[in-house]
N, C-alpha and C positions, 0 to 999 in steps of 0.2 A: 504494500500500500504506500502510495506516494504522500509525502507531507509537503504542503505549500509553505515556503519559508519567507518569500518576498513577493512583492508586486512591482512590476516595472512601471516606468513613467506612463506607458500606454496600457497599463493594467494587465499585462501578461503575467501568468504565474511563473515563479521560479521555485522548483521543488528540489527536494534532496536528490531525486533522480536526475534532474537537469544538471546539478552540480557534479554528481557522480559521472555522468556522461562526459562533461567537460574535462574532468580529471583523467578519464580514460583517453580522451582525444590527445591530450598533451603528454601522455605516457608517464604520468606521475608515479604510477605503480612500479615502473622499471628503475628502481633505485634502492640503495641500502640506507641512505640518509636523505631526507627531505628537509632542507633549510627553508622555512616558509616566512615570507613577508605577506601580511594579510591586511585587507581593507574590505569592509562590508559594503561594496559598491554595486551589488547585484540588483538592488531595488529597495523599496521600503519594507521593513519587516511587517508581516501580516499581524493585524490585531488578534489578540487572544493567546499569542505565544509570549511567554515571559522571556526576558533576556537569557536566563539560564537555560531554558528549553531550546531557544534558538541556537545558542552557542554550543550546547551539547549535541544538537543535531548536526551542526556543521563539522564538529570534531569527529563525530561518528562516521560521516561520509568520508572524511579524510582518512580515517583509520581503515576504511574498507579497501584502500589501496593495498594494504598488507605490507607497507614499507616498515622495516623493523625499527627505525629510529626517526623521530620527528624532533626538529630543533627550531626554536623560534627566538628572534631577538627580543629581549626584555630591557633594552637600553634605558638608562636613567640619566646618564651624563652627570651624575650626582656631584662629583668633585669639581667638574667644570662649572657647575652652577652654584658653587659655594655651599653645597649641602653634604651631609653625611649620608652613608649608604647602609641600609639594613637589608640583608639578604631576604628575609621573610616578609618585610613590611614595605619596602620601597616599591611603589607602583611603577609598572612599565609605562613608557610613553609611546609604545608601539601598537596601540589599538586594543579593542575590547577582547578580541579572540585570543590574542597573545597573552593578555592579562588573565583570561580565563584558564588558559593552559598552564600558566605560571603557578596558579593557585591550586592546581590538582595535587592531591596527596602523593601521587606517583612521580610528580615532576621533580627534577633536581635543577637548581639554579646556580649559576657560577658566582664566585665571589667578586667578580670584576665590577668596580663601582662606576664604570663608564659605559662599557658595552657588554653587559651581562646577557646571558642566554638561558633559556629553560629547555630541558631535554626530557622527553618521555620515550621509553623504549630501551633498546639494547645498549647503545653506545653512549653511556653516561660520561665517558672520559671527555666528551666534547665540552662538558661543563666543569670538569675537574682537573686539577693539577695544571693550571694555566700559568703562563708567564705574566709579567707586569707591564708588557707592552700590549695595550688593548687591541691593537690592529696590526701587530707585527709578529715577531717570532714567538711561538708557543701560545698564540691566541687561538680562540675557537676557529677563526678563519684559516689560520695556519694549519691547524689539525685537519680541517675539512680538505684543504689542498693536498694533504699527504694521505688521504684516504681514496679508495676506489668507490665508485657507485654513488657519488654525491650529486644531487640535483638541487637547483634553486627553484622553488615554486613561488610564483606570485599569485596569491589567492585573492583575486579582486584588486590587488595593488598594481600600480604602474611601475614597471622596472625603472623607468626614467626618473622616478621620484624617490626611490628607496633602495637602490642596489648598492648597499654599503660595501659589499665585497669589492667594488671598484677601488675603494680607498686602500684596501689591503694590498691590491696589486700595485697601486701607486707607491705604497710604502716599500714593497719588495723591489720596485724599480727606482726608488729614491728620487722621485720627481722633485725638481728644484723649487716648485711653488708651494710646497708643504715642508714643515719642519717638526721635529720631535719636541713636545712640550710636556713637562711634568706637572701633575696635579696631586695634591695631598689632602687627605681628610681622614675621617674615622669610618671604620667598617664594623658593623655589628652582625654577628651570626649566632643567634640564640643568646646564651649568656656570655659569649666572648665578644669583647670590643677591643679594637686596636687601631693605631694610626698606621697609615700606609701611603705609598706613593705609586701612582700609575702613570704611564706615558701614553700620549696620543699623538698621532701624526696629523697635525692641524694645518689648515690653510693660513698663509700670510693674510693679514687683514685686507690688503688691497688686491687680492686675487678673487675673482668672481667666477663661480662655476656656471656652466651652461645649463639652461633650463630645457634645452632641446633633447629629445630622446634619440640622439643619433645612434648610439650603440644598440639600443633596442631595435630600431628600424633596420640597422645593418644586419643584425643577427636573424631577424625575422625574414628579411629578403634572402639571406643565404640558406634559410631552412634550418639554422642551428638552434634557434629558439622556436618553440611551437606555441601557438595561441589558440584559444577557443573562446568565442564570445559567449557570455553567460549572463542573461538578463541585461541590465544596464551596464554591466562591467565585463570583465574578461579574466580568464585564468591562463597563465603562461608558465613555461617551464624550460630550463636550459641546464645542460650538464656543466658541472663545475669546471672540468678540464677544458671544455670548449670555451666557456666564458673567460677563463684565465688567459688562454692564448689569444683570444680576440682582443682583450684589453691590452695585453702586452704589445701586440702588433700595432694597435692604434697609437699607443704612447710612443713607441719607437719610431713610427713614421711621422707623427705630428705631436710634439710634446704639449701643445695647446689644445688637443682634441677635446678634452673634457671641460674647457674653460669658455666663458662667454666672449673673451678677447684675450690676446696674448698676454701672458703674465709680464709685469714690469721687470725687465732683466736687471736694472741697476738700482731699483729703489723698493725692495720688498720690505713691508712693514710687519715686524714681529709682535706688535701690540696685540693683546688678546682681549676682546670685549664681547661679553655675552650676558644676557639676562635670563634666558630660558632656552638653553641649547637642547634641540631635539634631533639634530642631524649633524653629520660630519662634513 
């Protein structure tokens, strides 16, 4: 029996089977790890379904893929925003579905006060024994890069707006328009509290990222990323290894590829100003 979850702008129903079909189309099932960026862009939630029921249905459909490990960003950028980080209580800024997954009893969340993740399933090491460079060596992204069978799933989310993995590749390539910056604060994990310092590869203040989805369009045109329209939104998927090489190739052929304009070669500004950081 199908369950209607959303209604599109023109009143078409989006059911759990609609979403299951889209996931099958993009071959989300053909992975060992799904790293998921999520946004509920499929339509308006139907009246009568509570938030918990809706989110539970969506997660159930994703679980139907049979992928052994699901990993979602639960970023807080806590230290960047001058806040302390509590592993159990600091809310994710990455959407309601990710926050729902983070709160599941079976989920394990990383200690990272900047770019934490929550993992459910087999590969809990993606959230454990991480380094102190949030997007560099021994980060979750670094572990993903060293595994086989990893796919990035954009579940209603636009890759052009949230593909944080791009910045991991920029860090590996040591692009000149970003630099390592340290952030310090307190971390609480249950009864344990300690001070710690983490590093993030941030943009210079006078460097502006592009808002165009050039990489997304390129990978779709090449057939490297698959996409399925789903209600008012879409679901898309790409292999980690394919995405990594595509980003490397673009950076090496045009260092300004991911920028709105060429970075200022002679006057990079290392000042860091932020009030509510939600993206890198």
